[in-house]
C-alpha positions as CSV (number, residue, x, y, z in Angstrom):
1,X,1.2,-16.8,51.8
2,X,2.3,-18.9,55.2
3,X,4.5,-18.0,57.6
4,X,6.9,-15.0,57.3
5,X,9.9,-14.1,59.3
6,X,10.5,-10.9,60.9
7,X,13.6,-9.0,62.9
8,X,11.3,-9.3,66.2
9,X,13.7,-6.2,67.8
10,X,13.6,-3.5,64.7
11,X,10.7,-1.6,63.3
12,X,7.9,0.7,64.6
13,X,6.7,1.2,68.0
14,X,3.2,0.3,68.9
15,X,3.9,3.1,72.2
16,X,1.9,0.5,74.5
17,X,4.2,0.5,77.6
18,X,4.1,-2.3,80.0
19,X,2.9,0.3,82.6
20,X,-0.6,-1.1,82.4
21,X,0.6,-4.8,82.8
22,X,1.6,-3.9,86.6
23,X,-0.4,-4.5,89.5
24,X,-1.7,-1.1,91.1
25,X,-1.6,-0.9,95.1
26,X,-6.0,-0.6,96.2
27,X,-6.5,2.7,97.9
28,X,-6.8,2.8,101.4
29,X,-10.2,1.8,102.7
30,X,-11.0,0.1,99.2
31,X,-12.9,-2.7,98.7
32,X,-11.2,-6.2,98.9
33,X,-8.7,-6.3,96.0
34,X,-9.1,-8.3,93.3
35,X,-7.0,-11.8,92.8
36,X,-3.7,-10.7,91.0
37,X,-3.8,-12.3,87.5
38,X,-1.0,-15.1,86.8
39,X,1.6,-14.5,84.2
40,X,-0.4,-16.1,81.9
41,X,-3.5,-13.6,81.9
42,X,-1.1,-11.0,81.7
43,X,0.8,-12.0,78.6
44,X,-3.1,-12.5,76.9
45,X,-4.0,-9.2,77.8
46,X,-0.9,-8.0,76.7
47,X,-1.3,-9.8,73.2
48,X,-5.1,-8.4,73.2
49,X,-3.8,-4.8,73.5
50,X,-1.0,-5.2,70.7
51,X,-3.8,-7.1,68.6
52,X,-5.9,-4.3,69.4
53,X,-2.7,-1.2,68.3
54,X,-2.2,-3.1,65.1
55,X,-5.8,-2.9,63.8
56,X,-5.4,0.7,64.9
57,X,-2.2,0.9,62.6
58,X,-3.5,-0.7,59.7
59,X,-6.2,1.6,59.5
60,X,-4.6,4.6,59.9
61,X,-2.5,3.7,57.1
62,X,-5.9,3.9,55.0
63,X,-5.7,0.0,53.9
64,X,-9.1,-1.6,54.0
65,X,-9.6,-5.3,54.7
66,X,-13.4,-6.9,55.1
67,X,-12.8,-8.4,58.4
68,X,-9.8,-8.1,59.6
69,X,-8.4,-10.5,62.0
70,X,-5.6,-9.9,63.7
71,X,-4.6,-12.6,66.7
72,X,-0.9,-12.2,68.8
73,X,0.7,-15.0,70.6
74,X,3.8,-13.7,72.1
75,X,5.7,-12.6,69.4
76,X,3.6,-14.4,66.3
77,X,1.0,-12.6,64.5
78,X,-2.0,-14.6,62.3
79,X,-3.8,-12.0,60.1
80,X,-7.2,-12.9,58.3
81,X,-9.6,-11.1,56.2
82,X,-9.7,-10.4,52.8
83,X,-7.7,-7.4,51.1
84,X,-8.6,-6.0,48.1
85,X,-5.4,-6.7,45.9
86,X,-2.6,-8.6,46.4
87,X,-0.2,-5.4,46.8
88,X,-2.3,-4.4,50.1
89,X,-1.9,-8.1,51.5
90,X,1.9,-8.1,51.1
91,X,1.8,-4.5,52.3
92,X,-0.3,-5.2,55.4
93,X,1.8,-8.2,56.0
94,X,5.0,-6.2,56.0
95,X,3.6,-3.3,58.1
96,X,2.7,-5.1,60.9
97,X,5.4,-7.7,60.9
98,X,7.9,-4.5,60.8
99,X,6.6,-3.8,63.9
100,X,8.9,-4.0,67.2
101,X,8.3,-7.2,68.8
102,X,6.9,-8.9,65.8
103,X,8.7,-11.9,65.2
104,X,6.5,-13.4,62.7
105,X,3.5,-13.0,60.6
106,X,1.0,-15.9,59.8
107,X,-0.5,-14.6,56.2
108,X,-4.3,-16.4,56.5
109,X,-5.8,-13.9,54.3
110,X,-7.6,-13.7,50.9
111,X,-7.5,-11.5,47.9
112,X,-10.9,-9.9,46.1
113,X,-7.9,-9.2,42.5
114,X,-5.8,-12.0,41.9
115,X,-2.3,-10.7,41.0
116,X,1.2,-12.0,40.8
117,X,3.1,-12.5,44.5
118,X,6.0,-10.5,44.9
119,X,8.7,-11.5,47.1
120,X,9.7,-10.2,50.7
121,X,13.7,-8.7,50.6
122,X,15.2,-8.3,54.4
123,X,17.2,-5.4,53.9
124,X,21.2,-5.7,55.1
125,X,23.8,-3.2,56.1
126,X,25.1,-1.2,53.3
127,X,21.7,-2.0,51.0
128,X,20.2,1.0,49.2
129,X,17.1,0.9,47.0
130,X,19.2,1.0,44.2
131,X,21.3,-1.7,44.7
132,X,18.0,-4.1,45.8
133,X,16.6,-2.9,42.3
134,X,19.7,-3.7,40.5
135,X,19.9,-7.3,42.2
136,X,16.1,-8.1,41.8
137,X,15.5,-6.3,38.7
138,X,19.0,-6.2,36.7
139,X,18.5,-2.2,36.7
140,X,19.6,0.2,39.7
141,X,17.1,3.0,38.1
142,X,13.9,1.1,38.8
143,X,14.5,1.7,43.0
144,X,11.2,3.9,42.8
145,X,9.4,1.0,41.7
146,X,10.3,-0.8,45.4
147,X,9.7,2.6,46.8
148,X,6.0,3.0,45.5
149,X,5.9,-0.5,46.2
150,X,6.5,-0.2,50.3
151,X,4.4,3.0,50.9
152,X,2.9,4.0,53.0
153,X,5.1,2.5,55.2
154,X,8.3,4.1,53.6
155,X,8.1,7.9,53.6
156,X,11.8,8.5,52.2
157,X,13.6,5.8,50.1
158,X,16.6,6.4,51.9
159,X,15.0,5.3,54.9
160,X,15.5,1.8,55.4
161,X,17.2,-0.1,57.9
162,X,19.2,-3.3,58.4
163,X,16.3,-6.1,59.6
164,X,13.5,-4.6,57.6
165,X,11.4,-6.4,55.1
166,X,10.6,-4.7,51.9
167,X,8.2,-5.6,49.1
168,X,9.8,-6.5,45.8
169,X,6.8,-6.6,43.1
170,X,7.3,-9.7,40.9
171,X,8.8,-9.1,37.6
172,X,6.0,-8.9,35.5
173,X,4.6,-6.2,37.2
174,X,7.6,-4.0,36.5
175,X,7.4,-2.1,33.6
176,X,10.3,-0.9,31.5
């Protein structure tokens, strides 16, 4: 699907903190301290920690991706592997992208089962799932379709926020 942009400063927190990136002072009488890492090494360490946390997040939501690969380069994440379905692929992209500090996701995943691609929609101030359903399907009462398409990331249809991206299933996948 390619590169998808996200609002970098909103979303789920990974809970990594930056304390581990700061140099600790050696204990008195300790062996000669190692050379301090340079800024590039610190960033690479932080990116690896973020990638590991994103893999854990995908796993914790119950997604099963064959050979899941997550590479982080500052605020860009590259995803590889094979998702079982197009819906799971799109949900994984959204799960990763709707994480604080992530500005874009380069989706290089494949799918085992081909399905019509959905769309991504960025929530604006004042949006509700009903309003979004009316805009995309012509019927506000189809908001449960959007809610279901974004589980398990969404727990409540009223808990969406500006800047969040949602998955809008293809019109052909929506039954009357």
